[in-house]
N, C-alpha and C positions, 0 to 999 in steps of 0.2 A: 167786597161782599158776595157779589155774584160768583166769583171761585170758592166762598166759602160754602154757599149752598150747593155748588155742584159737588163740592168733596164729600158732603153727607150723602148726596143721592148716588153715589157709586158703592156703598155698601152693600156687599153680595153675600160673602160666606163668612161664618163666623164658627170658632172653635168656641165651645161652651164647658163650662164645669160648674157645680155646685158647691158652696161652702156654706157654713154657717155663720150667721152675721154675728158679730160682736156689739151689743147695745150698752149705753150707759144714761141713765136718766138724772137728771140734775132737778131736785126738789126745787132749787132757787128761782128756776123758770118756770114751774109748772102753772103757776097762776096766770103770769103774764102770757104764756103760750094759749091758754083756755080764752082770755078775754080780751085781747089786743089783736088789732089788723096791725101788719100782713100776716099775725100768727094762724095757724091753722091746726087746732086740736086734735084732729081726726089723722095728723101726721106724726108718727111716734118718733122722728127724728126731727122734729122742729126745733130743738135747740140750736141746730149748725146756724140756721139762718139768722136767728135772733144774736148769737156769738160774733157772726160774719159781719154783720152791719154795725154792733157795738165798736169791735176792733176797726173795721173799714174808718168809721168817723174820727175814732181816736188817734188812728195814723193821720189822717189829713188836717189835723186838729194842731199839728207838731211844727214848729218853726222850719227847723232846720232838717231836710229827708236826704237819707241815702242815694247814691245814684247807680251802685253795683247791685247785681242780683244777691252776692252775699250779702252786701249791708244791708238790703230791703229784707232779706231772710233773718238777719241777726236783730234786727230792731223789731219786725212783726212778732217774732218768738218771744223777744223781752216783754213785749205789749201784751202778749196773751200769757205767758207765765205769771203777769201781776193781775190778771183778771179771772178772778172767783169763778166766773161762769165757764170761762175756757178750760182752767183746771179740773171743772166738774164734768166735762166730756171727755176728758184726756184720759185714755186708759194706760194700763202698764205695758202695753205692747205699741205704744205711740214711737214712731220714728220722726227725726227731724227731715224738713223738705230738704231734698237735693238739688244743688246749684245746678248740676248738670241735666237734670229733669226738666227743670223750669227753663233753662236756657234752651233746651229741645223744642218745647212749646212754643217758645217766643219765635226760634228760627224756621218752624214749620207751621206758620199760622194758616196755609191753605190746606194741609193735610192733618193736622193734628186731631182734629174731631174724628174723622175715621179712624186715624190711629188708634187713640185711646179708648174708642168704643169696640175695635175690633179686637183689641188685645185684652180686653177686660174680661173677667169671669163671667159676665153675664150669659145668660142663654140667648139661644138665636132669636128668640120672640122678643126677650127683654131688649135686645142691642136695637132691632128694628124698630121698636116701639119707643126707645129713648131716643134715637137718630131723629125719627120722625117729629118727637116733641120738640127738640133743641132747634130743626130747621123752622118750624111753625113759631116757636119761641121768637127767633130772630125777626121774622117777617111781622108779627103782630107788635112787636117792642118798637119797630121801625117805623110802624104805622100808626098805632094806637097812643094817644094822649092822656086818656082816662086811666089812671092807675088801678081803678076798680076792676075794669075790665081786664088788666093783667092779673089781678088776685084770681079772678074768678075763672080765668083762663087754665091758669097752674093748679089751684085748687079743683078744678073740674078733673084735670088730669090725673092728680093724686088720688083722687077717689076711684077712676078706673083702675089704677095700680092695685089699690086695697083691696077692691072686689074680683080680682084676677086671679083665680084659683090656680091657673097654669103657671103662673110666676114664682119662683122660688123663693125661700126666706133671704137669700141673698141678693136676688134680684131686686127685690122690694127695698133692702138696705140700702144699695148703691142708687137707687133711681129716686127713693124718697129723701135721701141726704142732699141728692142733686137738685132737686125740684125745690126743697127748704130755700137753699142758697138762691136758687133763682127767683122763687116768689120775692123773698126779701130784698133782692138787689134791683130788682126792676121796678118794684113797688117803689123803693125808697128813691129810685132814679127820677120817677116820675111826679111824687108826691113832694120831695123836697126840691123848694127853689135852687137853682144852681148859682154858686157864687163863681168869682175868677178864680179861684185856688182849687175848685174842684176838679176831679179829672173828666175825661171825655167817656160818657156814660155809654156812647156806642161803641165805643173799644171794649168796656168793662164787662160786655156781654161774654167776653171769652172767661170771666169768672166760673161760667158754668161748665165747661169743659173740664177745667181744671180741677173744679169741685168732683165732677165723676170720676177723676181718676184718682184722686185723694180719698173718695169713698170708698175704695176697696179695703182701706185699713181704719175706716171709722170716721167718725163725724169730726173730731178733731185735726186729722190730717186733710179731710176735705176742705175745712175753714180755712187752713193754713196756705194749701196748694192753690184755693182761689184766691185769697188776698196777695200772695205773692206774685203771682203770674199777672193779675189785674194791674197792680201797683206797677209791675216791670213793664208792661206795656206802655207805660204812659210814659 
């Protein structure tokens, strides 16, 4: 974990570009997002977190589970395609998760956060902000047992993102999809009692950086990247 903290602190120079975000609204989730914790109605991309956790729980309720990255991708994609909420956020530009890319993240655990953020289309300001958030979230997650404190930590950061006029629309898309997955994942990890069959949540914090990479292509890709990478790490 110390190596993980260190790799985040060495972010120095980033090349930025601005792209228009692709958004999808799923009316089936609207009421739930507005009224239930850990939802945050202020986050326009909060479908990502809801869908992520639903598919995550469905996967771990299965009896037999694949043991290869390609097998995990196929199984998770099948579960996702059978889920109406996932298909509601899946756009025409959606591309399947790459085995090669997931394997890269798994093989470079100590540098992948730096790699993903530095290679993203985020502006320099957004890259520094997101890397600081992830560093801080890891610390809070490791030391805090109260799920409501974690929820507030992420929601407060989301408010900062939404109110920052210097961030581009693409910045906000990537950052808010990432924070949605982070908020839902960490809240569930602290709120739900752990069963013997559950994965190690301290490892699953890796969902966050995979979600960030996938968020470049929208909520559906972020959900799939987060799920597959997190599951494969276990």
